[in-house]
C-alpha positions in Angstrom: 24.9 -1.8 46.6 24.6 -5.0 48.4 25.7 -8.4 47.1 22.2 -9.6 46.4 21.5 -6.6 44.0 24.8 -7.1 42.2 24.0 -10.9 41.8 20.5 -10.1 40.4 22.0 -7.5 37.9 24.6 -10.0 36.8 22.0 -12.7 36.4 19.8 -10.4 34.4 22.8 -9.6 32.1 23.6 -13.2 31.5 19.9 -14.1 30.8 19.8 -11.1 28.4 22.9 -12.2 26.6 21.7 -15.7 26.2 18.3 -14.5 24.9 20.1 -12.3 22.4 22.2 -15.2 21.1 19.1 -17.4 20.7 17.3 -14.6 18.9 20.2 -13.9 16.5 20.4 -17.7 15.7 16.7 -17.8 15.0 16.9 -14.8 12.7 20.0 -16.1 11.0 18.3 -19.4 10.2 15.5 -17.8 8.2 15.2 -18.8 4.5 17.5 -16.3 2.6 16.1 -17.5 -0.8 13.2 -14.9 -1.2 15.5 -12.0 -0.5 18.2 -13.4 -2.8 15.9 -14.0 -5.7 14.5 -10.5 -5.5 18.0 -8.9 -5.1 19.3 -10.7 -8.2 16.2 -9.7 -10.2 16.5 -6.1 -9.0 20.1 -6.0 -10.1 19.4 -7.1 -13.6 16.3 -4.9 -14.0 18.3 -2.0 -12.6 21.1 -2.6 -15.2 18.6 -2.7 -18.0 16.8 0.5 -16.8 20.2 2.2 -16.4 21.2 1.2 -19.9 18.1 2.8 -21.3 18.6 6.0 -19.3 22.2 6.2 -20.4 21.3 5.3 -23.9 24.0 2.6 -23.9 22.2 -0.6 -24.9 24.7 -3.2 -25.9 22.6 -6.0 -27.5 24.8 -8.8 -26.0 24.7 -7.3 -22.5 21.0 -6.7 -22.8 20.4 -10.2 -23.9 22.5 -11.5 -21.0 20.5 -9.5 -18.4 17.2 -10.6 -19.9 18.2 -14.3 -19.9 19.3 -14.1 -16.3 16.1 -12.4 -15.3 14.1 -15.1 -17.1 16.2 -17.8 -15.4 15.8 -16.3 -12.0 12.1 -15.7 -12.3 11.7 -19.5 -12.5 12.9 -19.6 -8.9 10.2 -17.4 -7.6 7.7 -20.2 -6.7 10.4 -22.2 -4.9 11.6 -19.1 -3.1 8.2 -18.4 -1.7 6.8 -21.8 -0.7 3.1 -21.7 0.4 2.4 -18.4 -1.4 -1.2 -17.8 -2.2 -2.4 -18.5 -5.8 -2.6 -14.8 -6.7 1.1 -14.4 -6.0 1.8 -17.4 -8.1 -0.3 -15.9 -10.9 1.7 -12.6 -10.7 4.9 -14.7 -11.0 3.5 -16.4 -14.1 2.7 -13.0 -15.7 6.3 -11.9 -15.0 7.6 -15.1 -16.7 5.4 -14.4 -19.7 6.6 -10.8 -19.9 10.2 -11.9 -19.7 9.7 -14.5 -22.4 8.4 -11.8 -24.7 11.3 -9.5 -23.9 13.8 -12.3 -24.6 12.1 -13.2 -27.8 12.0 -9.6 -28.9 15.8 -9.6 -28.8 16.1 -5.8 -28.5 19.0 -4.4 -30.4 18.7 -0.7 -29.4 17.5 1.3 -26.4 14.1 2.1 -27.9 13.4 -1.6 -28.5 14.7 -2.4 -25.0 12.5 0.2 -23.4 9.5 -1.3 -25.2 10.5 -4.9 -24.3 11.0 -4.3 -20.6 7.8 -2.2 -20.1 5.6 -5.3 -19.6 8.3 -6.8 -17.3 8.4 -3.6 -15.2 4.6 -3.5 -15.1 4.5 -7.1 -13.9 7.0 -6.3 -11.2 5.2 -3.2 -10.0 1.9 -4.9 -10.0 3.2 -7.7 -7.7 5.1 -5.3 -5.5 2.1 -3.0 -5.0 0.2 -5.9 -3.5 2.9 -8.0 -1.8 5.8 -5.9 -0.8 
């Protein structure tokens, strides 16, 4: 291998490394809010669904998860700036369903399952179209 080939290989490696650094910085600077909001909501919905499946529905814990879901759902519009109106409408239906679930104040698993059904339906409807 001559010196010219070695220099070109070295130059290619340096350019590749610099390109990788710039690409990683660009990916890292993306808005983490949409993923964070959906992760938090998924955690609380998962906890509620698991409580129903395990038939261990503590009213205080259920209420806490529902209130946190309701609070987090208020961040959806801010997390997805510039979203189309239909997406915003889906988020509104979710907030309405969560308001109903919170107001129902489910005290047992049967009541919780009934209360979160419209919430789950609202989530699924949006995810089918936008996920």
